[in-house]
N, C-alpha and C positions, 0 to 999 in steps of 0.2 A: 519817603517823600510825601510831603503834605502840601498840596496845592489848593488854595482857596480862590473862589471866583465870586466877586462882589455882585450883588443884584443890580440890575439896570433900572428897575422901577419897583416901587412899593405898591402892594395891593391895597385894597380899601381897608379901613380900620375895622375893628371888631364890631359885630352887630350890637347896637345898644338896646338895652331892655326897654320895652314899651312903657311909657309913663301913663298910658290910658288904662289905669287899673281901678277896680272897685274893691272897697274894703268894708267890713263891719256891717252897719245898718244898710248902706247903699247896696251892698251885695245881696242881702236878703230881699230888699225891695225889687232889685232887678230879677231875681229868680221868681219872685211872686208875680211880676208882670208877665214873665214868660209862661208860667203855669196858667195864668188867667187868659192869655191870648190863645193858648192851646185849647182850653175848654170852650171859649167862645167860638173859635174857628170850627171845631168839630161839631158844636151844637148847631151852628148856622148851616153847615154842610148837610148833616143828617136831617135837619128840619126841611131842607130844600130837596132832599133826595127824591121824594115822589114827584115833585115838579120837574126835576132834571130827567128822570126816567120817562115821563110823559113827553117832554120836549124832544128827547132822542128818538122817539117813535113818530115824530112829526116831520114832514118834509119841508124843507126851507123854500123861501120864495124871495126874489129880489136881492137886496143887499144882505139879507141874513145868510146867504150861501157863502159870502166872503170869509166868514169865520172858520169854515171847514169842519165845524162840529156837527151841525145838522146835515142830513143827507139830502142830496138833490134827487129829483125824480129819476134821472138816468142811473145814479148810483143805487137807488132802491131796486131798479130793474135788474142791475147786475147781481145784487145780493139774492134776489128771487131766482135768478137763473142758476145760481150755484147751490140752491137749496137752503138759503138763510133768510130769515124773516127780520122785520124791524125790531122785534123783541130780542132776537139773537144779537143784533147790532147794539141795542141798548145794554144788554148784559155784558158784552165785551167792553163797551165804553166805561161802564160803571166799574167793572173789575180793574181796568187799567187805571182809572182815576184813583181808586182805592190803593192800588200798588204805588202810585206816585205819592200819595199822601203818606203811606207807610215809610217810603224811602226818605222823603223830606223830613218827617218827624223823627225818624231814626237818626239821621245825620244831625238834626238840630239838638236832639237829646244828648248825643255824644259830645257835641260842642259845649253844651251847657254843663255837662258832667265834668269835662276835662278843663274847660277854659272860661267858665262863667265869670271869673274876675276880670277878664279882658273885655273892655267896652266894645271893641270892634267885633270880637267873636260873638258877643251877646247880640249885637245888632244883626249880624248874619244869621244867627239862630232864630231871631224873631222873623226875619224875612223868609226863611225856609218854612216856617210854620204856615204862613199865608200863601206860599208859593204852590203848595201841594194841590189844593182845590181851586186854583186860579181859573183854569179852563172851564170847569163846571160853573163857578160863580159868575164868570163873564157871560155865559150862555143864559143863566137864570136872570141876571140883572138886565138883560135886553128885552125881557118879556114881563108884562104886568102880572104881579102875583102878590100874595100877602107878605112874602119874604123878599120882595124885590129890593127894598131900601137896605136891609142888613146885608144882602149879597153885594149890592153896589158899594156899600161902605167898606166891605172886606176887600173888594177888588181895588178900590182906591188906596186902602192901607197897604196892600201888597205892592202896588206900583210906587207908592211914596217910599216905602222901605227899600225897594230896589234902587231908586234914585239916590237915596241917602247912602246906601252901601257903596255905590260906585263913586260918589263924591268923597267918601271918607276912606275907602279901602286903599292900602292895607294898614295904615297907621292909626286910624280912628280920629284924624284931625283934618280940618279943611286946609288943603294946600293946593294952590295959593289961598291966602286968607279971604279973598273976594269971592271964592266959590260958595261961601255960605249964603251970599245973596242970590247966586244961581239956584241954590236949593229953595230959597223962599219963593222966588219968581216961578220956578218950575212947579212946585206944589200948588201954588195959587192958580196957575194956568190949567192944571189937570183937573181941578174941581168940576167945572162944567162938562168935562169930557166923560167922566165916569159916574157921576151922580144922575139918577133918573129925573125926568120931568124938567130938564134944562133946555134952553134953546138949541144947544148943540146936539143933544140926543134926540130931540123931536124934529129937527130939520135935517132931512137926508142930504141936502146939498152941502151942509156944513161938515160932512164926513171927510171931504177932501182937505179942508183946512185942518181938521183934526189929524189926518195922516201927516200933513206937512209939519205940524207942531211936534208930533211924535218923532219924526225923523230928525228935526232940529235938536230935540232933547237927547236922542241917542248919539248924534254927532258931537254934542257938547260933552257928554259923559266920556265918549271915546277920546276926545282931545285932552280932557283933564287927566285921564289915566295915562295917556301917552306922555304928557308932560311929566307926571310923577315918575313914570318908569325911566325916562331918559335923564331927568335932572335930580330927582330927590331920592328915589328908592335905593336901598342897600341890596347886596346880592341876595340875601334871604327874601326880602320883600319882592324882588323881581321874580324869584321862583314862585312865590305866591300868586303874583299877577299872571304869570304864564299858565298856571293851573286854571284860574278863573277864565282867562281868555280862551283857553282850549275848550273848556266846557261849554262856552257860549258859541264859539266859532264853528264847532262841528254841526249843531242843529241849523245854524244859519247857512252853512255851506250846503247841507242837504236840502234845505228849503229853496235856496236860490238855484242850485244846480238842478233839482228835480223839476221845478217849474220852468227853468231856463231851457230844458230839453224840448219843451213844447214849442219853442220858437223854431226848432229845426224843421224844415219843410216835410221831411220824411215822417216825423212824429207829430207835427202839428196838424196833419190832415187825417188823423185817426178818426175812426167812427165813434159815435157817441158812447156805445157800450165799452169799447176798448179804452177810450179816454177816461171813462168813469172808473174802470178797473185799475188803470194806472194811478189815478188820484187816490183811490182807496189804499192801494199798496204803499204809495208815497206817504200818506197820512199815518199809516201804521208804523212805518220805518221812522218817520220824523218823531212820533211819540216816544219810541224807544230811545232815540238819541237825546231827547230832552231830559232823560234821567241823568245824563252826564253833568247837568248844571248843579244839582245838590251834591253829587259826589265830588265834583271839582272844588266846590266851596269847602267841603269837609276836609279834603286833603290839604287845602291851602291854610285853613284856620287851625288845624291840628298839627301842622308842621310835619305831616307824615309823608315820607318818601318824596320830598319836594324835588330833589334833583332827578328823579325818574321822569319828570315831565319832558326833559330835553330829549331823551330816547323816544318817548311816546310821540312827541311832535315830529321828530325825524322820521319815524316809521309811518306816521299818518301822512306826511307830505310825500314820502316815496311811494307808498302803495296806493294812496289816493290819486296821485298823478299817473301812476302806472295803470291803474284801473281805467281811468278816463281815457288815457291814450290808447290802450288796447281796445276799448269799446269803440272809439271813433275809427281806429284802423280796421276793426272787424266789420263795422257797418259799411265803411267805404269800400272795402274789398268785396263784400257780398254784392253791393249795388253795382260796382264796376264790373265784376265778373259776370253777373247776370246780363248786364247790357252787352258785354263782349261776346258771351257764349250764345246769346239768343240768335237763333237761326242757324247755328253750327251744329249743336246737339239738342236733343229734345229735353233731356234732364238737366237743363241749365241751372235751375235753382239748387238741386241737391249737390251737384258738382261744385258749384260756387261756395256752398256752405262748408263742404269738406275741405276744399283748398284753403279757404279763409281760416278754418280751425287749425289746420296744420301750420299755416304761416304764423298764427298767433302763438302756437306752441314753441316754435323755434325763435320767435322774437322775444319771448318773456324774459329770459335771463339776460341777454345782451342789453335790452332796453332797461331792465331794472338796474343793472350796474351803471349804465350811462346816466340815468336819472339820479341815482345815489351820488355819483360824482358831481353832477351839476348842483344838487341841493347842498352837499357838503361844501362846495366851493363858494356858493352864494350865501348860505345862511350859517354855516359852521366853519368860517374861514380859519379860525385858530386851530380847530381839530384837523382840518384838511392840511394846513401848513405843517402841523406837527407830524402827521403821517408821512408827508413828503420828505421832511427832514430826516426822520428815522429811516426811511427807505434809502435815502442818499447815503446816510452813515453806514448802513449795512453793506452797500456796495464799496464804500471806502475801506471798511474793516477787512474785506477780503484781499485788499491790495496793499494796505499800509503795513510796513515792517518797523518803522521808526517809532519807538515807544514815546518819545517826546511829542511827535506829531499826533500820535494816537491819543495822548492825553489831552492835547488842545482840542482835537475834534470831539472827544467825549464830553468835555466840560461845555463846549459850545452847544452841543446837541441838548444836553440836560437843561442848560440855561434857556434855550430858545423854546423848547417844548413844555417844560414844567414851570419855568420862571420862578424858581425857589428863591428864598431870601438868603440862603447860605448853601454853598456847595464845597465839599472837601473830597479829595481823591487820595486814598492811602494805598501804598504798595507794601505788601507783606514782604519781609526780608526773605531771601532765597533759602530754601531748605534742601537737603540732599534728595529727599524723596518726593518733593513737591515743587511744581512749577510756580513761578512768580504769578500771583493773582492780584489784580487791582480791587480795592474796596472803595465803593462810592457812597458818600453820605450827602444826602440832599434834604434840606429842611425848608419847608414852605413858611410863608408868613404866619399861617394859622398855627403851625407847630411851634414857631418861635414865641407866640403869645400863649401857648399852653392849650390851644383849642384842639379838638380831635380832628 
Protein backbone atom coordinates (compact mmCIF):
# COMPACT_ATOMS: atom_id res chain seq x y z
CA UNK A 1 0.00 0.00 0.00
CA UNK A 2 1.42 3.33 -1.00
CA UNK A 3 -0.49 6.38 0.20
CA UNK A 4 0.70 9.89 -0.55
CA UNK A 5 -0.39 13.05 1.19
CA UNK A 6 0.00 16.31 -0.74
CA UNK A 7 1.39 19.34 1.07
CA UNK A 8 -0.99 22.04 2.18
CA UNK A 9 1.46 24.89 1.84
CA UNK A 10 4.91 25.47 0.47
CA UNK A 11 7.67 26.81 2.67
CA UNK A 12 9.86 29.72 1.73
CA UNK A 13 12.23 29.43 -1.21
CA UNK A 14 15.86 28.50 -0.89
CA UNK A 15 18.13 31.02 0.77
CA UNK A 16 19.67 33.19 -1.94
CA UNK A 17 23.35 33.88 -1.84
CA UNK A 18 24.27 37.38 -0.81
CA UNK A 19 25.29 39.67 -3.66
CA UNK A 20 27.11 42.04 -1.31
CA UNK A 21 30.53 40.51 -2.01
CA UNK A 22 34.05 41.92 -2.40
CA UNK A 23 36.57 40.56 -4.88
CA UNK A 24 40.13 41.18 -5.97
CA UNK A 25 41.50 44.66 -5.29
CA UNK A 26 38.48 45.76 -3.25
CA UNK A 27 38.90 42.79 -0.95
CA UNK A 28 42.54 43.68 -0.30
CA UNK A 29 41.56 47.32 0.36
CA UNK A 30 38.87 46.23 2.83
CA UNK A 31 41.32 44.05 4.75
CA UNK A 32 43.80 46.91 4.78
CA UNK A 33 41.18 49.25 6.25
CA UNK A 34 40.44 46.71 8.99
CA UNK A 35 44.13 46.33 9.89
CA UNK A 36 44.57 50.12 9.92
CA UNK A 37 41.57 50.59 12.20
CA UNK A 38 42.86 47.92 14.61
CA UNK A 39 46.26 49.65 14.84
CA UNK A 40 44.74 53.13 15.34
CA UNK A 41 42.25 51.92 17.94
CA UNK A 42 44.88 50.12 20.01
CA UNK A 43 47.28 53.07 19.68
CA UNK A 44 44.69 55.57 20.90
CA UNK A 45 43.62 53.30 23.77
CA UNK A 46 47.12 52.58 25.09
CA UNK A 47 48.14 56.24 24.66
CA UNK A 48 45.15 57.20 26.83
CA UNK A 49 45.65 54.38 29.35
CA UNK A 50 47.52 56.53 31.95
CA UNK A 51 44.77 59.16 31.71
CA UNK A 52 42.11 56.45 32.07
CA UNK A 53 43.79 54.98 35.17
CA UNK A 54 44.01 58.43 36.75
CA UNK A 55 40.33 59.11 36.04
CA UNK A 56 39.29 55.79 37.59
CA UNK A 57 40.93 56.89 40.85
CA UNK A 58 39.01 60.18 40.79
CA UNK A 59 35.59 60.48 42.42
CA UNK A 60 32.81 61.78 40.22
CA UNK A 61 30.66 64.84 40.85
CA UNK A 62 27.36 66.03 39.36
CA UNK A 63 26.44 64.71 35.92
CA UNK A 64 29.67 62.69 35.68
CA UNK A 65 28.18 60.08 38.02
CA UNK A 66 25.50 59.21 35.44
CA UNK A 67 28.02 57.29 33.33
CA UNK A 68 28.57 54.70 36.06
CA UNK A 69 32.31 54.44 35.27
CA UNK A 70 33.67 56.82 37.90
CA UNK A 71 32.99 56.05 41.56
CA UNK A 72 30.73 58.14 43.77
CA UNK A 73 31.90 59.04 47.30
CA UNK A 74 29.46 56.49 48.77
CA UNK A 75 30.81 53.72 46.53
CA UNK A 76 34.38 54.64 47.47
CA UNK A 77 33.43 54.27 51.15
CA UNK A 78 31.97 50.83 50.45
CA UNK A 79 35.20 49.72 48.77
CA UNK A 80 37.23 51.05 51.69
CA UNK A 81 34.98 49.14 54.09
CA UNK A 82 35.72 45.82 52.41
CA UNK A 83 39.45 46.50 52.23
CA UNK A 84 39.74 47.71 48.62
CA UNK A 85 41.30 50.97 47.50
CA UNK A 86 40.71 53.16 44.46
CA UNK A 87 43.83 51.64 42.92
CA UNK A 88 42.27 48.18 43.21
CA UNK A 89 39.11 49.44 41.51
CA UNK A 90 41.20 51.00 38.73
CA UNK A 91 43.11 47.73 38.23
CA UNK A 92 39.84 45.75 38.04
CA UNK A 93 38.31 48.21 35.55
CA UNK A 94 41.39 48.21 33.31
CA UNK A 95 41.56 44.40 33.39
CA UNK A 96 37.90 44.10 32.44
CA UNK A 97 38.31 46.67 29.64
CA UNK A 98 41.29 44.74 28.28
CA UNK A 99 39.26 41.50 28.42
CA UNK A 100 36.46 43.19 26.48
CA UNK A 101 38.92 44.45 23.85
CA UNK A 102 40.39 40.95 23.50
CA UNK A 103 36.94 39.37 23.03
CA UNK A 104 35.85 41.99 20.49
CA UNK A 105 39.11 41.79 18.56
CA UNK A 106 39.03 38.00 18.66
CA UNK A 107 35.53 37.83 17.21
CA UNK A 108 36.35 40.56 14.67
CA UNK A 109 39.49 38.70 13.56
CA UNK A 110 37.55 35.46 13.16
CA UNK A 111 34.93 37.22 11.03
CA UNK A 112 37.58 38.80 8.80
CA UNK A 113 39.39 35.49 8.47
CA UNK A 114 36.26 33.54 7.51
CA UNK A 115 33.96 36.11 5.86
CA UNK A 116 36.03 39.13 4.80
CA UNK A 117 34.56 38.99 1.28
CA UNK A 118 31.09 39.73 2.74
CA UNK A 119 30.53 43.49 3.02
CA UNK A 120 28.07 43.12 5.90
CA UNK A 121 30.42 40.85 7.84
CA UNK A 122 33.31 43.27 7.26
CA UNK A 123 31.23 46.20 8.54
CA UNK A 124 30.39 44.22 11.69
CA UNK A 125 34.08 43.40 12.14
CA UNK A 126 34.97 47.10 11.92
CA UNK A 127 32.30 47.94 14.48
CA UNK A 128 33.60 45.32 16.93
CA UNK A 129 37.11 46.79 16.71
CA UNK A 130 35.88 50.15 18.02
CA UNK A 131 33.34 48.62 20.42
CA UNK A 132 35.93 47.09 22.77
CA UNK A 133 37.42 50.30 24.25
CA UNK A 134 34.19 52.32 23.89
CA UNK A 135 33.54 52.68 27.64
CA UNK A 136 37.09 53.85 28.35
CA UNK A 137 37.13 56.23 25.39
CA UNK A 138 33.79 57.75 26.46
CA UNK A 139 35.21 58.48 29.91
CA UNK A 140 38.39 60.01 28.48
CA UNK A 141 36.53 62.11 25.89
CA UNK A 142 34.51 63.79 28.67
CA UNK A 143 37.64 65.26 30.30
CA UNK A 144 40.14 67.72 28.76
CA UNK A 145 43.43 66.03 27.90
CA UNK A 146 45.99 65.84 25.12
CA UNK A 147 44.21 62.82 23.61
CA UNK A 148 40.65 64.06 24.11
CA UNK A 149 39.97 64.75 20.43
CA UNK A 150 41.25 61.34 19.14
CA UNK A 151 39.26 59.59 21.87
CA UNK A 152 36.11 61.55 20.96
CA UNK A 153 36.60 60.74 17.27
CA UNK A 154 36.93 57.06 18.11
CA UNK A 155 33.71 57.19 20.14
CA UNK A 156 31.89 58.87 17.27
CA UNK A 157 33.23 56.29 14.81
CA UNK A 158 32.01 53.45 17.05
CA UNK A 159 28.51 54.94 17.31
CA UNK A 160 28.41 55.67 13.56
CA UNK A 161 29.39 52.09 12.70
CA UNK A 162 26.79 50.80 15.18
CA UNK A 163 24.07 52.85 13.46
CA UNK A 164 25.15 51.70 10.00
CA UNK A 165 25.24 48.06 11.06
CA UNK A 166 21.68 48.17 12.34
CA UNK A 167 20.42 49.97 9.25
CA UNK A 168 22.10 47.43 6.92
CA UNK A 169 21.90 44.21 8.93
CA UNK A 170 21.72 41.41 7.87
CA UNK A 171 21.78 41.81 4.05
CA UNK A 172 24.19 44.74 3.74
CA UNK A 173 21.61 46.84 1.84
CA UNK A 174 19.38 49.76 2.84
CA UNK A 175 15.87 48.30 3.09
CA UNK A 176 13.62 50.22 2.56
CA UNK A 177 15.75 52.41 0.31
CA UNK A 178 14.87 55.66 2.13
CA UNK A 179 16.73 54.42 5.24
CA UNK A 180 19.96 55.67 3.64
CA UNK A 181 18.72 59.18 4.36
CA UNK A 182 18.04 58.16 7.95
CA UNK A 183 21.71 57.19 8.14
CA UNK A 184 22.84 60.56 6.76
CA UNK A 185 20.62 62.58 9.15
CA UNK A 186 21.53 60.43 12.16
CA UNK A 187 25.28 60.69 11.61
CA UNK A 188 25.00 64.46 11.15
CA UNK A 189 22.95 64.88 14.33
CA UNK A 190 25.43 62.83 16.36
CA UNK A 191 28.42 65.03 15.52
CA UNK A 192 27.79 67.75 18.17
CA UNK A 193 26.93 65.12 20.79
CA UNK A 194 30.23 63.23 20.74
CA UNK A 195 32.85 65.75 19.63
CA UNK A 196 34.40 67.97 22.35
CA UNK A 197 34.01 71.73 22.62
CA UNK A 198 30.58 71.83 21.01
CA UNK A 199 27.51 73.65 22.43
CA UNK A 200 25.96 70.31 23.39
CA UNK A 201 28.95 69.00 25.34
CA UNK A 202 29.61 72.35 27.02
CA UNK A 203 25.99 73.01 28.05
CA UNK A 204 24.75 70.65 30.82
CA UNK A 205 21.10 71.53 30.13
CA UNK A 206 21.47 70.19 26.59
CA UNK A 207 22.09 66.68 27.95
CA UNK A 208 18.35 66.04 28.23
CA UNK A 209 17.87 66.91 24.54
CA UNK A 210 20.80 64.62 23.74
CA UNK A 211 19.12 61.76 25.63
CA UNK A 212 15.88 62.30 23.73
CA UNK A 213 17.72 62.31 20.40
CA UNK A 214 19.50 59.07 21.37
CA UNK A 215 16.20 57.44 22.30
CA UNK A 216 14.71 58.53 18.97
CA UNK A 217 17.65 57.00 17.08
CA UNK A 218 17.37 53.72 19.00
CA UNK A 219 13.61 53.59 18.34
CA UNK A 220 14.19 54.22 14.61
CA UNK A 221 16.76 51.43 14.38
CA UNK A 222 14.42 49.07 16.22
CA UNK A 223 11.54 49.86 13.84
CA UNK A 224 13.75 49.33 10.78
CA UNK A 225 14.90 45.95 12.07
CA UNK A 226 11.32 44.96 12.96
CA UNK A 227 10.15 45.81 9.43
CA UNK A 228 12.97 43.81 7.87
CA UNK A 229 12.32 40.84 10.16
CA UNK A 230 8.58 40.73 9.44
CA UNK A 231 8.56 41.62 5.74
CA UNK A 232 11.97 41.07 4.13
CA UNK A 233 14.17 38.59 5.99
CA UNK A 234 14.48 34.93 5.01
CA UNK A 235 14.52 32.17 7.66
CA UNK A 236 18.33 32.25 7.84
CA UNK A 237 18.39 36.04 8.19
CA UNK A 238 15.75 35.88 10.91
CA UNK A 239 17.96 33.54 12.92
CA UNK A 240 20.83 36.02 12.52
CA UNK A 241 18.59 38.83 13.75
CA UNK A 242 17.52 36.74 16.75
CA UNK A 243 21.14 36.25 17.81
CA UNK A 244 21.90 39.97 17.65
CA UNK A 245 18.68 40.96 19.42
CA UNK A 246 19.39 38.41 22.15
CA UNK A 247 22.90 39.78 22.68
CA UNK A 248 21.53 43.31 23.08
CA UNK A 249 18.35 42.41 25.00
CA UNK A 250 20.07 40.66 27.91
CA UNK A 251 22.24 43.66 28.98
CA UNK A 252 19.27 46.01 28.48
CA UNK A 253 17.05 43.77 30.63
CA UNK A 254 19.72 43.64 33.36
CA UNK A 255 20.11 47.42 33.27
CA UNK A 256 16.38 48.20 33.32
CA UNK A 257 15.54 45.46 35.82
CA UNK A 258 18.44 46.26 38.13
CA UNK A 259 17.65 49.95 38.43
CA UNK A 260 13.91 49.26 38.28
CA UNK A 261 14.18 47.35 41.55
CA UNK A 262 15.20 50.58 43.25
CA UNK A 263 11.65 51.82 42.66
CA UNK A 264 10.28 49.15 45.04
CA UNK A 265 9.75 50.83 48.44
CA UNK A 266 11.49 48.01 50.32
CA UNK A 267 14.61 48.48 48.20
CA UNK A 268 14.34 52.16 47.42
CA UNK A 269 14.79 53.12 51.10
CA UNK A 270 18.17 51.39 51.42
CA UNK A 271 20.91 53.17 53.28
CA UNK A 272 23.61 54.90 51.27
CA UNK A 273 26.30 52.20 51.82
CA UNK A 274 23.87 49.39 50.97
CA UNK A 275 22.64 51.18 47.84
CA UNK A 276 26.24 51.81 46.78
CA UNK A 277 27.07 48.11 47.25
CA UNK A 278 24.04 47.19 45.17
CA UNK A 279 25.10 49.53 42.37
CA UNK A 280 28.66 48.18 42.36
CA UNK A 281 27.41 44.59 42.11
CA UNK A 282 24.94 45.56 39.37
CA UNK A 283 27.68 47.33 37.42
CA UNK A 284 29.95 44.28 37.58
CA UNK A 285 27.16 41.94 36.45
CA UNK A 286 26.11 44.32 33.67
CA UNK A 287 29.69 44.46 32.41
CA UNK A 288 29.77 40.67 32.11
CA UNK A 289 26.51 40.58 30.15
CA UNK A 290 27.87 43.17 27.70
CA UNK A 291 30.26 40.50 26.43
CA UNK A 292 27.23 38.84 24.85
CA UNK A 293 27.10 41.59 22.21
CA UNK A 294 30.33 40.70 20.33
CA UNK A 295 29.67 36.97 20.81
CA UNK A 296 26.14 37.24 19.39
CA UNK A 297 27.42 39.16 16.36
CA UNK A 298 30.04 36.46 15.87
CA UNK A 299 27.47 33.65 15.83
CA UNK A 300 25.23 35.66 13.49
CA UNK A 301 27.88 36.55 10.91
CA UNK A 302 29.68 33.20 10.93
CA UNK A 303 26.38 31.32 10.60
CA UNK A 304 27.48 29.14 13.51
CA UNK A 305 24.75 27.27 15.44
CA UNK A 306 22.12 29.74 14.25
CA UNK A 307 19.16 27.58 15.18
CA UNK A 308 20.39 27.10 18.76
CA UNK A 309 19.18 30.62 19.47
CA UNK A 310 15.58 29.40 19.70
CA UNK A 311 16.46 27.05 22.55
CA UNK A 312 18.59 29.74 24.22
CA UNK A 313 15.79 32.32 24.06
CA UNK A 314 13.30 29.78 25.37
CA UNK A 315 15.47 28.89 28.37
CA UNK A 316 16.23 32.55 29.06
CA UNK A 317 12.55 33.47 29.05
CA UNK A 318 11.62 30.53 31.27
CA UNK A 319 14.35 30.84 33.89
CA UNK A 320 14.42 34.64 33.82
CA UNK A 321 10.67 34.78 34.49
CA UNK A 322 10.99 32.00 37.07
CA UNK A 323 13.79 33.79 38.93
CA UNK A 324 11.92 37.10 39.00
CA UNK A 325 8.69 35.41 40.12
CA UNK A 326 10.36 33.42 42.89
CA UNK A 327 12.25 36.50 44.10
CA UNK A 328 9.04 38.53 44.35
CA UNK A 329 7.22 35.65 46.04
CA UNK A 330 10.08 35.19 48.51
CA UNK A 331 10.27 38.88 49.41
CA UNK A 332 6.48 39.05 49.75
CA UNK A 333 6.36 35.96 51.97
CA UNK A 334 9.16 37.20 54.23
CA UNK A 335 7.59 40.65 54.67
CA UNK A 336 4.09 39.20 55.17
CA UNK A 337 5.14 36.50 57.63
CA UNK A 338 7.23 38.94 59.66
CA UNK A 339 4.21 41.22 59.96
CA UNK A 340 1.96 38.25 60.80
CA UNK A 341 4.27 36.65 63.36
CA UNK A 342 5.30 39.86 65.05
CA UNK A 343 3.95 39.76 68.59
CA UNK A 344 3.21 36.01 68.45
CA UNK A 345 6.74 34.64 68.70
CA UNK A 346 10.00 36.39 69.40
CA UNK A 347 12.00 34.83 66.53
CA UNK A 348 9.66 36.12 63.84
CA UNK A 349 12.38 36.96 61.28
CA UNK A 350 14.16 33.58 61.38
CA UNK A 351 10.92 31.60 61.24
CA UNK A 352 9.64 33.71 58.34
CA UNK A 353 12.83 33.12 56.35
CA UNK A 354 12.71 29.35 56.95
CA UNK A 355 9.03 29.09 55.98
CA UNK A 356 9.57 31.22 52.87
CA UNK A 357 12.58 29.12 51.80
CA UNK A 358 10.61 25.88 52.16
CA UNK A 359 7.70 27.38 50.20
CA UNK A 360 10.05 28.43 47.37
CA UNK A 361 11.51 24.89 47.30
CA UNK A 362 8.10 23.32 46.76
CA UNK A 363 7.00 26.02 44.30
CA UNK A 364 10.04 25.74 42.01
CA UNK A 365 9.09 22.77 39.80
CA UNK A 366 5.30 23.44 39.47
CA UNK A 367 5.93 27.11 38.72
CA UNK A 368 8.66 26.23 36.18
CA UNK A 369 6.36 23.83 34.33
CA UNK A 370 3.55 26.38 34.31
CA UNK A 371 5.80 29.15 32.99
CA UNK A 372 7.17 26.78 30.33
CA UNK A 373 3.64 26.00 29.14
CA UNK A 374 2.65 29.66 29.02
CA UNK A 375 5.79 30.67 27.07
CA UNK A 376 5.44 27.75 24.64
CA UNK A 377 1.78 28.61 24.05
CA UNK A 378 2.50 32.33 23.60
CA UNK A 379 5.84 32.45 21.75
CA UNK A 380 6.28 28.93 20.34
CA UNK A 381 2.75 28.18 19.24
CA UNK A 382 3.78 25.81 16.45
CA UNK A 383 5.91 23.72 18.80
CA UNK A 384 3.16 23.70 21.43
CA UNK A 385 0.52 22.65 18.89
CA UNK A 386 2.81 19.90 17.57
CA UNK A 387 3.35 18.50 21.06
CA UNK A 388 -0.41 18.60 21.69
CA UNK A 389 -1.13 16.77 18.42
CA UNK A 390 1.46 14.08 19.15
CA UNK A 391 0.06 13.55 22.64
CA UNK A 392 -3.46 13.20 21.22
CA UNK A 393 -2.21 10.72 18.60
CA UNK A 394 -0.54 8.62 21.31
CA UNK A 395 -3.88 8.33 23.09
CA UNK A 396 -5.61 7.38 19.81
CA UNK A 397 -2.93 4.79 19.03
CA UNK A 398 -3.75 2.85 22.17
CA UNK A 399 -7.42 2.56 21.19
CA UNK A 400 -7.50 2.37 17.39
CA UNK A 401 -7.56 -1.13 15.79
CA UNK A 402 -8.66 -0.25 12.24
CA UNK A 403 -5.54 -0.06 10.03
CA UNK A 404 -7.16 2.34 7.55
CA UNK A 405 -8.19 4.75 10.31
CA UNK A 406 -4.75 4.49 11.86
CA UNK A 407 -3.16 5.33 8.51
CA UNK A 408 -5.28 8.47 8.16
CA UNK A 409 -4.42 9.56 11.70
CA UNK A 410 -0.70 8.99 11.15
CA UNK A 411 -0.59 10.95 7.89
CA UNK A 412 -2.57 13.82 9.43
CA UNK A 413 -0.23 14.00 12.43
CA UNK A 414 2.91 14.05 10.25
CA UNK A 415 1.43 16.71 7.98
CA UNK A 416 0.33 18.93 10.86
CA UNK A 417 3.50 18.68 12.93
CA UNK A 418 6.29 18.46 10.32
CA UNK A 419 4.52 20.09 7.34
CA UNK A 420 6.61 18.12 4.79
CA UNK A 421 6.41 18.57 1.04
CA UNK A 422 5.84 14.85 0.47
CA UNK A 423 4.56 12.01 2.70
CA UNK A 424 4.43 8.32 1.74
CA UNK A 425 3.29 5.42 3.91
CA UNK A 426 4.50 1.94 2.88
CA UNK A 427 3.31 -1.33 4.42
CA UNK A 428 5.69 -4.26 4.20
CA UNK A 429 4.05 -7.46 2.91
CA UNK A 430 3.27 -9.97 5.67
CA UNK A 431 5.91 -12.57 6.46
CA UNK A 432 5.50 -15.74 8.49
CA UNK A 433 7.87 -14.69 11.25
CA UNK A 434 7.31 -10.98 11.17
CA UNK A 435 4.34 -8.78 11.94
CA UNK A 436 3.20 -6.20 9.45
CA UNK A 437 5.16 -2.96 9.95
CA UNK A 438 4.38 0.43 8.43
CA UNK A 439 7.21 2.44 6.86
CA UNK A 440 6.81 6.19 6.73
CA UNK A 441 8.71 8.45 4.34
CA UNK A 442 8.44 12.20 4.85
CA UNK A 443 10.40 14.69 2.80
CA UNK A 444 10.51 18.35 3.62
CA UNK A 445 10.84 21.23 1.18
CA UNK A 446 14.56 21.54 1.93
CA UNK A 447 15.18 17.86 1.16
CA UNK A 448 13.14 18.14 -2.06
CA UNK A 449 15.53 20.91 -3.16
CA UNK A 450 18.62 18.92 -2.14
CA UNK A 451 19.41 21.00 0.96
CA UNK A 452 20.59 19.28 4.20
